[in-house]
N, C-alpha and C positions, 0 to 999 in steps of 0.2 A: 613447127620445132626448129627445122633447117634454116628458115627464115632468122629467128631468133638468134640461132648461134652465129649466122652470119653478120646479124645486126651489132653482136657483141665484140666480136672480131674487128669490126669497123671503127671502134672507138678510138678515137686519137686526143691526144694531149691539146689543151685548147689555151693559148697564151692570153694574158690580160690585153685589153686595148687601151691605147693611150689615154682615152677618156675614162676609162674606168680606173685606170692607176690614178688619175686626177683626181677623181672623186675620192678614193679612199685616203689619199694624202689629205685632202681638203678637210676630210673628216676627222682624220688623226690630229692635224694639228689644231684643230677648234676644239675638240675633246680633251686636248693635252692640258688646256689651261681654263676649261669650263669650271663653273660652280665654285669659285673662289671669293672669298671676302675681298672687298675692295682694299687697297693699299692705304692708310691713314697719312697723315702729314709727315710723321717720322715713325720710323722702326726702332724699337729697342733691340738689345741682344737677345733676350728671352721671347720677345715677339717674333724674331727670325727663327729661333729654335721651334716655337709653337707652329710656324708657318711650315716648317720642314717637316714635322712629326705629321701635320695635318696633310699636306697637299705633296710631299715629294713622292714622286713615283716608284723609286726604288723601295721605300718604306711600303707603301701600298701593294707591290708584288709580294713582298714578304708578308704581308697580312692574308693578302690571297692565298698564299703557298700553304700559309699555315690552315686557312679555312678549308682550302682543297683537302689537305692531311686528314683534318677533322671529319670532312665527310666520307672519305676512305676509310676511316676506321668505324664509322656506322654502318658502312657496307660490309665490312669484314665480320663486325659484330652479328649483322642480317644473316650471313652465310652459316652461322651457328643454328639456324632454326631449321626443324625437319621440312621435308619437301610435301606439298600439298598439290598434287597434280591432277587436272581434269581432263579427260581425253574423249573426242567423238570421233567416229568415222563412219564413213559410206563407201560401201563397195558393190560394183555390179558386173555381171559378165552377161555374154548373149546366149549361153546356153545352159543346163542344169549339169550339177556335178555328178550325180547318180553314184551308183555302184553295186557290186556283187559281192558274195562270200565264198571262200575256198575252205573245202574240208582239209585239215591239217593231216588226217591220216592217210587218206587218198589223194590228197591233192587234187581233187575235181571241184568243179564248180558247183555250189549249191543251187539247185534249181530256184526258179521264181524270177518274177519280174525285176528289172533293177529301180532301186530306190534311192532317195536322198533326203537328208535330213537339214540340207542349206538350200534356203531360197536363192532365187537370181541375184536380187538386190537385198543387201543386208545394211542395217543401221543400228550402230551399238556405241554405247557410252559407258565411261566408268570415271570414278572421282577415288584418287588413293592418297593416303597419309604413309610415309616411308621415312625412316631414319636410318642413316648410316654412321654406325658409332665412330669408326674411323675417320669418315669424313668431319665427324663434329670435332675429334681430337685435332685434326690437321687445321680445321677452321679456327679453333681456340686458339693455336698458336699463332696463326696468321692475323688474328684479330690483336693478340698481345704485341706482335711485330708491328701493326698498323699505329697502336698506341703510341710506341716508342717514337715512330716514324713522325708522329703529329707532335711530340715532345721537341724531337731534334729541329722541326720547322720554326717552333717557338725560340727555341736557343738561336737559329739564323736570323730570325726578325730581331731579336734583341742584338745581335752582333751588328747588324745593318743598322740599325737606330742609333747605337752608341758611336758606329763612324760618321754616320750623317751630322750628328750633333756635335760632334769634335771639330769636323769640318767647317760645320757653320760658325763655331767660335772663332776658328782661324780666319777664315774669309771676311767674318763679320769686322773684326779689328783690323785687317789688312785694309778693308774698303773704308773704315774711318779714316785711316792714315792717307789713303788717297783723296777722300774728300776734303781733309784738313791741307793737304799740301798742294792739290792740283792748281788751284791759281796761283801760288807763289812759284811754283815750278814753271808754269807757262809765263809768268812775268819776268822771272830772270833768264828765262831762255830768250826771250826777245830782247832783253837787255846786252845778254851776252852775243847775241848775233849782232846787235847793232854795234858793240865796243869791237866786234872782229872786223865787222866790216871798215870802221874808222882806222883799226891797226893796220889793214891792208893798204888803204888810202896813204896813211903815215908812211908805209914801207916805200911805197911807189914814187911819193913826192921826195925823198931823201931827206926829210927833215929829222928824222931820226937813225940812229947807226942801225945796219941791217941787222946785226945779231940782237939788240936790244928790242926792235920790231917783230922779229922772228920768234924770239923768246916770249914776248907778251900773246902772240898769237897762239903759240903752243900752250901756254896757260889757258886761254879762253877757251882752246878747242877740248883741254882736259876737263874743263868747267862744264862745256858742253856736253860731253862724253858721259860725265858723272850724272848729268840732269837726266839723259836718256837712259841709263841704266836706273834710275830712281824710279822713273816713270814706267819703265817695263816690269819694274818688281811688283808695283802696286796697282798698275793700270786694270789687270784682269780680275782683281780681286772682287770687284763690284759686280762683274758678270758672273762669275763663280757664286758669288751669295745670291744673286738672282735663280741660276740654276737649281741651286740647293732648296731655295723656298719655293721653287716651280714657278717664277714668276716669267713673264715673256722677256726675251733679251730687249732693253731700250725702256724698260718700265722705269718712270721716274719714281723716285722716294729719297727721304733724307734719313740719316742716320742719326740715332740720339745716343749722345755719350756725355759723361761727366767727367770728373776730374780722376787722373789715372795714378796711383801710388804702387809702389812695390806691395805695401803691406796689406793691399786690397785682396791678396789671396792667400790662403792659410791652408795647410794640410795637416790635420790633428792626429795622424796616425804614424807610428813607427814603421820602419821598413819589415820588421818581422810581422808585424799585424796586417801590414799590406799584403805580404807574401801569404799568410794564412788566408786572408781572404780572396785572394786571387785563384789559389789552386780549389777553393770551392765554388767560386762565381763566375770563372771563365768559362764562355759558351763553348771552347774548343773541347775542354775536359768533358764538359757535360755531355758534349755529342760523343765524344769518344765513349763515355760510361753508357749512354745509351745504345751505341754500336755493338758494344760488348754484351749486353742485354739480348739483343737481336740474334747475336752470334750463338749465342746459348740456347736461345729458342729454336734457331736453325738445327742445332745436334738433335735436338728433342724431336723435331718435326721428320728429320732423315730416321730416327728410330722408329715413329708412329708408322711410317711408311712401309716397313718391312712387316708389320703385323697384319693378319689377315683381314678383310672388310667383312663386318656383319650388319646385314642390312634387313630390317623387319619392316614389315609393311601390313596395312589395314585399309580395306577399300569396297565400296559398293559398286555393282555392275549392272547393267540394263543392256537387253538385247532385244531388239525389234523381232527376232527370228519367232514366228509364230509355230513352227515344229518343235520347238523346245517344251519342255514339260514345265521346266521353271525358266522365267525370262528375267526374272530378277534375283540377284542373290549377292551374299557378303563374302569377299575372301580375304584370307590373312595367311600369312606365311614368314619365312624367314631365308635368307641366302648368306652364305659365305665364300667369298673370293679371296686368292692370295696370288700376288704376282711374285713368284718364286725368286726371280731375276732381282728383285729389288734386295735381296740378302747379299747378293755377290756385289751390288753397286756399293752398298754401305760402307764398307773401308774405304773406297775411294773418296766418298762423299764426306766422310770423317775427317781424312787428312786433309781436304781443301779446308773445311771448317776449322781446322785446328791450325792451318798456316794463316787463314785470316784472323783469328784471335791472337796469334803469335804477333802479326804486322799492327793490329789495333794495340797490343799492349806496348811494342816499341814506339808506336806513334804516341800513345799517353806518355810515355818516358821522355821522349823528345820534346813534346809540347810542355811539359814540366817545367824541365830545364830552362826551354825558351821563355816560358812565361816568368820564371823568377829572375831571369835577367833582364826582361822587360821592366819589370818592377823595379830594380836596382837601377837601370839606365833612365826610366822615366824620374824615378825621385832625383836622380842626380841632374837631369835635365832641367828639371824646374829649381833646383836650387841654384844652378849656374844661370838661368834665364832670369831670375830674380837679381843675381849680383849683376849680370849684364845691364839690365833695365836701370838699375841704380847708377850705374857708371854712366849709361847713357843720359838720365837725367842731369849728372853733375856736369856733364859735358855741354849740354845745351845750356845751362846756368851761365857756365864761365863763356861759352861761345856767345851768349846774348850780350853780355857785358863787352866782350871784345868789339862786337860790331857797334855798339853804342860809341865806344871809344873811336872806332874808326870812321864813323859818320861824322862825329864831332870835328876830328882832323879834317876830314874832307870839306866840310863846312868854311872852317876856318882856313883851307887852303893848302895847308901842310901834308896832306896826302892825295895820292893819284886817285881817280875814279877806278882805275884796275884794282886797286887795294881793297876798295869797298865792294866792289862785283866779287872778288875772290872770298871775302869775308861773309857777304851774303851768302854766297854758294855754301859756305862751309856752315852757317847757320841752317839753312835749308837740309842740308846734309845730317846734320847733328839731329834736327827736329824728325826726319825721317827715319834714322836710325834709331831713334828715342820711341817712335811709333810700331816700328817693325820689331824693335827688342819687347815691346808690350804686347804685341800680336804673338811674338813667339813664347812668351811668358804664360799668356792665356792658352795657347795651344798645349804647352807642356803641363799646364795645370789639369787640362780636361785629358791630357794622355796619362796622366795618372790614374784617375778613374778609370780610363778604358784599359789599361795594362791590368788594374784589380778586377775588372770584369763586373762591376756593378753598374745597375741600369742609371742610365743619364736622366731618367723621369721615376715618378712612382708607378707602380704597376697599376693602381687604380685609376690611373689617367685615362679620359674618355674623349677620343679624337674627334667625337662628333660635337663637341662643346666649341664656342667660339674663339678666335684666337687671342683675345685679349684673357679669357678665364683659363686657358692653357699657359698663356705666358706668365699671369700670377701664381698659379701652380707651381711652375718651372722656378721662378724666381725665388719662392719659399723654399723649396726643395735644394736648391743649390745655396743658399744661404746658411741651411744648416750643414752643408758640407764644408764651408769656408772660403765660399765667394763674399767676404765681406763688402766688396765694392758694391753688390747688389743690396746688402743692407744699409750700407751708406745712401744709396740711391733711395731706397724705399722710405728710410727716415726723413731724408730731404722732402720728399712727396709728402709724407704726413706734416712736416712743418708748414709747408706752403698750403696744404689744406686747412692746417688749424688756424693759419693767420687769415686765409680767406674767410673760415667759419666765424672768427673773431670780427674781422671787419664787416662780415653782412651782420651781426648780431648788434655791433656798435651802431651801424648805418639804421637797423630797426629801432633801436631806443631813441635815436635822434629823431626819427620819424614820428615815432609815437609821443616823445616831449612836444613836437610841434603840434600834432594833433590834439593834445591835451591842452596847449596854452591856446590853441584857437576855437576850441568848442564852444559853442555857444551857451552863455547862460541861462537857466530857466527863470 
């Protein structure tokens, strides 16, 4: 025993060695991107959303959190069952107990040899079914609280999924902008740097006035700075999209997109209807409601704890003591216990529970006001984003015409290359701002539904399905919500498929006609 105590006191913390840390890190890196469908030739918006729902680790954490709460709920329900306990024991000693009797009147020992009814070695066993009514009541309350915790975990999962898909929509369209503008920005950056070098040579040679040369350099540097700002604004969008889809950084993929118009997104609800939906669907308010439920149950549990505990039991017993007249018997009984101090603790507990209820109530009021404000702001942002995108489209159209005019003037020798570079920069800036405005409009469109609190996907969606199947379900779901761009793309795909089918039938008819003509006569 002394050796065991010394051994326990000698236990020390052992750090992980470098090799073990490397093995753990390597395993985590491998498993982080494992078991994913390969990326196809191109990724649509809803395929990106499907990948986020299926593989994003934040979503998976919330799914596992919900599963954990479900298991805890099962455990809490199991605790309401009665106890069914089996015991077995063995005892031994080096001598007999023995004993004599005393006469209570004379206080003299009663003669006779000492006797014993207990052997030196004893083997006994029993099995007992017991049920504590107070424990059952407290366990019932805890089970109901566990069920509410499970529902809270479900609401948090909805919130995370909503945020992830909103981020995917924004990052996707920003990545589209980067993909569209990348080559043009790089080409213009090279031309700007070349023109800047020539302008500096011109300044040193004295062929132009110093002020004109420096002014030209300043304009070129401004253009160079604007290019860098645009690249910085959209360059990380692709990396963000890869992270949201849980793809390894540097994964090569193309983004599939069609024509973008301001009329492609529509919201078919009034602000009042959106507010009514928000106060019903927002996960934060639902979570507060479940917490208020648990608060009320906590009050009930505190009241139950001051009641006396009543325990009833029934059991069978076996004793190997051969000196007993009956070695087997059935026992039953009941017992009541009460901790009187719990009655003095109850007022303090109730005050704490009431304070928590008041806090939750005020938090619910504050969240309601914030949600109403968010709905108004998101609706205003969406309308403003649509107007901003329409203005950006008009600017691109006008700027494209200006660039054509300047290009024709440069070819005719009536305008300088500096003017062309400036207008090409303005054209690229206009296109970039148009694409960024479209991404902002998509983001504000998704933000409306996030502020309302409705799910960004159907409840019955199965994450075990393939990415394309989930993407089709998401596309159909969002078409019904007002993403007319998805409807247009779907109709275009149907038309293409119909044309291919007609071409296939036409080709089959031609082949059949040729076969008919070349069939040998009998």
